[in-house]
C-alpha positions in Angstrom: -11.6 -4.7 0.5 -8.7 -5.0 -0.4 -7.6 -1.8 -2.2 -3.5 -1.7 -3.7 -1.1 0.5 -2.8 1.1 1.8 -5.4 4.8 1.5 -5.0 8.4 2.3 -6.4 11.4 2.0 -8.6 14.3 0.8 -10.6 17.6 1.1 -13.0 21.1 1.4 -14.8 23.9 3.6 -14.9 24.6 5.9 -17.8 22.4 3.9 -20.0 24.5 0.4 -21.4 23.1 -2.5 -20.8 26.6 -4.4 -20.5 26.9 -7.0 -18.2 30.7 -7.2 -19.1 32.2 -5.4 -16.1 30.1 -8.2 -14.1 32.3 -11.4 -14.1 31.6 -14.0 -11.5 34.5 -14.2 -10.0 34.5 -9.5 -10.0 34.4 -8.6 -6.0 31.9 -6.6 -4.7 33.0 -2.8 -4.6 31.5 -1.1 -1.4 30.1 1.9 -2.5 31.8 5.3 -0.8 30.6 7.6 1.5 29.2 9.9 -0.9 27.5 7.5 -2.9 25.8 6.1 0.0 24.8 10.2 1.0 23.2 10.4 -2.4 21.9 6.1 -1.9 19.8 8.3 1.1 19.1 10.8 -0.1 17.5 9.2 -3.3 15.4 7.0 -1.5 14.0 9.5 0.8 12.8 10.7 -2.6 11.0 7.7 -3.0 8.9 8.0 -0.8 8.0 10.8 -1.8 7.0 9.6 -5.3 9.6 11.8 -7.1 11.5 8.7 -8.6 12.9 10.4 -11.5 14.7 13.0 -9.2 15.7 9.4 -7.1 17.0 7.3 -10.0 19.6 11.1 -11.2 21.1 10.3 -7.9 21.3 6.7 -7.4 23.0 7.0 -10.7 25.2 10.0 -9.1 26.1 7.2 -7.0 26.8 4.5 -8.9 29.4 6.2 -10.7 30.9 7.5 -7.3 31.0 3.9 -6.3 33.1 2.3 -9.5 30.2 1.3 -11.1 29.3 -0.8 -7.8 26.1 -3.6 -8.3 25.0 -2.1 -5.0 24.4 1.1 -5.7 23.5 -0.3 -10.0 20.4 -1.7 -7.6 19.1 1.1 -7.0 18.9 2.3 -10.4 17.3 -0.1 -11.4 14.6 -0.1 -7.8 13.9 3.5 -9.6 12.6 2.5 -12.8 10.0 0.4 -11.5 8.8 2.7 -10.3 8.8 4.5 -13.7 7.0 1.8 -15.2 10.3 -0.3 -16.4 9.6 -3.6 -14.1 10.6 -5.3 -17.2 13.4 -3.6 -18.1 14.3 -3.6 -14.5 13.7 -7.5 -14.1 15.9 -7.9 -17.3 19.3 -6.0 -15.9 18.7 -7.8 -12.1 19.0 -11.0 -14.7 22.2 -10.1 -16.0 23.5 -9.0 -12.7 22.1 -12.4 -11.5 23.7 -14.4 -14.0 27.5 -12.6 -13.6 27.8 -14.0 -10.4 26.3 -11.3 -8.2 25.1 -12.4 -5.0 24.0 -9.7 -2.8 20.6 -9.0 -0.5 19.8 -6.2 -2.7 18.8 -8.2 -5.4 16.9 -10.3 -3.7 15.5 -7.0 -2.0 14.6 -5.9 -6.3 13.3 -9.1 -7.2 10.7 -9.5 -3.9 9.5 -5.5 -4.4 9.4 -6.0 -8.8 7.2 -8.8 -7.7 5.4 -7.0 -5.2 4.7 -4.2 -7.9 4.2 -6.9 -10.7 1.5 -8.5 -8.6 -0.2 -5.1 -8.1 -0.4 -4.4 -12.0 -1.8 -7.7 -12.4 -4.7 -7.1 -10.2 -5.5 -3.7 -11.7 -5.5 -5.5 -15.1 -7.7 -8.4 -13.9 -4.8 -11.5 -14.6 -6.2 -13.7 -12.5 -4.7 -16.6 -11.0 -0.5 -15.4 -11.4 -1.2 -12.8 -8.6 -0.8 -14.9 -6.1 2.1 -16.5 -7.3 3.3 -12.8 -7.6 2.8 -11.8 -4.1 4.6 -15.2 -3.1 7.1 -14.7 -4.7 6.9 -11.3 -3.1 7.0 -12.6 0.1 10.1 -15.1 -0.6 12.3 -13.1 -1.9 11.6 -9.6 0.4 12.3 -12.9 3.5 15.6 -13.3 2.4 16.4 -9.5 1.6 15.8 -9.0 5.0 17.1 -11.6 6.8 20.6 -11.4 5.3 21.1 -7.9 6.0 17.7 -6.0 8.2 19.4 -2.9 8.4 19.8 -2.7 4.8 16.5 -3.0 3.7 14.3 -1.8 7.0 12.0 -0.3 4.2 10.8 -3.6 2.7 9.3 -4.7 5.8 5.9 -2.6 5.1 6.0 -4.3 1.7 6.6 -7.6 3.2 3.8 -7.1 5.3 1.3 -5.9 2.4 2.6 -8.8 0.1 2.0 -11.6 3.3 -1.6 -9.9 4.3 -2.9 -10.8 0.3 -1.1 -14.2 0.5 -3.4 -14.7 4.2 0.0 -15.3 6.0 -1.4 -12.9 9.3 0.9 -14.0 11.0 3.7 -13.3 8.9 2.5 -9.7 8.2 1.2 -9.0 12.0 5.2 -9.4 12.5 6.3 -7.7 9.6 3.8 -4.9 10.2 5.6 -4.7 13.8 9.2 -3.8 12.4 7.8 -1.1 9.7 6.1 0.5 11.9 9.7 0.4 14.6 11.5 1.6 11.3 9.0 4.5 10.0 6.5 5.2 12.3 5.2 8.3 10.6 4.4 6.6 7.3 1.2 7.2 6.3 1.5 4.0 4.2 2.7 1.9 6.8 -0.2 2.8 9.1 -3.0 1.6 6.5 -1.2 -1.4 6.0 -1.5 -1.8 9.3 -5.1 -1.5 9.7 -5.8 -3.3 6.9 -4.0 -6.8 8.4 -5.5 -6.0 11.7 -8.5 -5.4 10.1 -8.4 -8.8 9.0 -6.9 -10.3 11.8 -10.7 -9.2 14.0 -12.8 -10.4 11.0 -10.6 -14.1 11.7 -11.7 -14.6 15.1 -15.1 -13.1 14.0 -15.5 -15.9 11.4 -12.8 -18.7 13.1 -12.3 -17.5 16.7 -15.8 -16.9 18.3 -18.2 -19.4 19.7 -21.2 -18.9 18.9 -23.4 -16.1 20.8 -20.5 -14.6 22.4 -18.7 -11.2 21.9 -16.1 -10.9 19.9 -12.1 -10.0 21.4 -12.2 -6.5 19.7 -8.4 -5.3 20.6 -7.7 -6.6 17.1 -10.2 -3.9 15.6 -9.3 -1.1 18.0 -5.7 -1.3 16.9 -7.0 -1.4 12.7 -9.2 1.2 13.8 -6.0 3.4 15.5 -3.9 2.9 12.8 -6.5 3.9 9.9 -6.5 6.8 12.1 -2.8 7.6 12.3 -2.9 7.1 8.5 -5.6 9.4 8.2 -3.5 11.8 10.7 -0.4 11.7 8.3 -2.4 12.0 4.6 -2.1 15.5 3.3 -5.5 17.0 3.8 -6.1 18.7 0.5 -8.0 17.3 -3.2 -4.5 16.1 -4.5 -5.1 13.1 -1.5 -9.1 12.9 -2.1 -8.9 9.3 -3.0 -6.1 7.6 -0.4 -8.5 9.6 2.7 -11.5 8.3 0.8 -9.5 4.9 1.1 -8.8 5.1 4.7 -12.2 6.6 5.7 -14.3 4.1 4.3 -12.3 1.1 6.3 -12.9 2.8 9.0 -16.4 2.7 8.6 -15.7 -1.3 7.8 -14.3 -2.0 10.7 -17.2 -0.3 12.9 -19.4 -2.5 10.9 -18.2 -5.9 11.8 -18.0 -4.5 15.5 -21.7 -3.9 14.9 -21.4 -0.4 15.3 -23.6 1.1 12.9 -23.9 4.9 14.0 -19.8 5.2 14.1 -20.2 3.2 10.8 -22.1 5.7 9.1 -19.9 8.6 10.8 -17.4 7.3 8.7 -18.7 5.9 5.3 -20.2 10.0 5.6 -16.6 11.6 6.2 -15.6 8.9 3.2 -17.7 10.6 0.4 -17.0 14.2 1.7 -13.6 13.0 0.0 -15.0 10.9 -3.2 -18.3 9.9 -3.4 -17.3 8.7 -6.9 -15.3 5.6 -5.5 -17.5 4.1 -3.4 -19.8 0.6 -3.5 -23.4 2.0 -2.8 -24.7 -1.3 -3.1 -22.3 -2.4 -0.5 -22.2 0.9 1.6 -26.4 0.1 1.2 -26.7 -3.6 2.6 -23.8 -2.6 5.7 -26.0 0.4 6.7 -29.6 -1.1 6.4 -28.9 -5.3 7.4 -32.8 -5.2 8.8 -34.3 -2.6 5.4 -34.5 0.4 7.7 -32.8 3.2 5.7 -32.7 5.3 8.9 -28.8 5.5 9.1 -28.1 4.9 5.0 -29.4 8.3 4.1 -28.2 10.3 6.5 -24.6 8.9 5.8 -25.5 10.3 2.7 -26.6 13.2 4.0 -23.7 14.1 6.1 -21.2 13.4 3.6 -23.2 15.8 0.9 -23.0 18.3 3.4 -19.3 17.9 3.7 -18.2 17.1 0.0 -19.8 20.3 -0.8 -17.8 22.0 1.8 -14.5 20.5 0.3 -15.1 20.9 -3.4 -18.1 23.6 -4.0 -21.7 23.0 -4.5 -21.2 21.9 -8.1 -18.6 19.1 -7.5 -18.5 16.3 -10.0 -19.7 13.6 -6.8 -22.8 15.8 -5.5 -25.0 15.0 -8.4 -24.4 11.4 -7.4 -24.9 11.9 -3.7 -28.4 14.0 -4.5 -29.2 10.7 -6.9 -28.5 7.8 -4.1 -30.0 10.5 -1.5 -33.1 11.2 -3.5 -33.5 7.4 -3.9 -33.0 6.2 -0.7 -35.4 8.4 0.9 -38.1 7.2 -1.7 -37.6 3.6 -0.7 -37.4 4.2 2.5 -41.4 5.9 2.3 -42.4 2.9 0.7 
């Protein structure tokens, strides 16, 4: 199952929407060394999900750089992380219409398109989702081609967008670059896991002759990637949803490898984080393909023990786990 991973942001300086300083023949003012340091600090804050704090640094950089379009881009990027996507696009359009042509604008449109696609997906908007992901791929590829060093953090977004558009070859190339750029990012490792899981499913369904065992290389890479992601994600209740998603996907990989005992262990770990996120009907079908509920029930029981250790005896998810465990045990006796 594909799940969106939330992203980052953009804005303008001192609140003016005027594009007057951006005449089409205006020279591109390079950021000063001080401004570049501020931009670097702000980008680190964006990675930590601190868009408001990042914006403050970007605004300082914008002032220090003499209102440079290159620093303005990062203010707009911070807006995108603060649910100001349309505002950011409108201001980006003003820069473009004023004749500004820099890789940062391609980066901005690409990242914004990816944010838009995720928003549309959450809202169930339908057909326009694919168009938005396609725009993200196109713009981000151009931005990277024009300035790979300056926009290396776009590799993971390009990889993720390419995965959504099922361009797995492009996705694989991009995620390997993303890992090279930021190997200790839980987001990068999670996206890497998703891409290689999809590649393994393609091997199983389209590239393995009937009766033969599929090559498990991609599956092993997916598991290693998800394991890295789990290790890099905080081991606290605030990160329960992220840990659940990672461990659920590890369970799904093992299920595709037809290793149901391992799948059950991973599903149990996922349930210990947040059972309310689990699709129990799907888990039932996965863990009891021939109607034998033994492993399904064992996974639920292990998940319940782990959940109580993390959240206490009266955590909200305990009742749900108890209900499904009881239902599974009763059904197994029929």
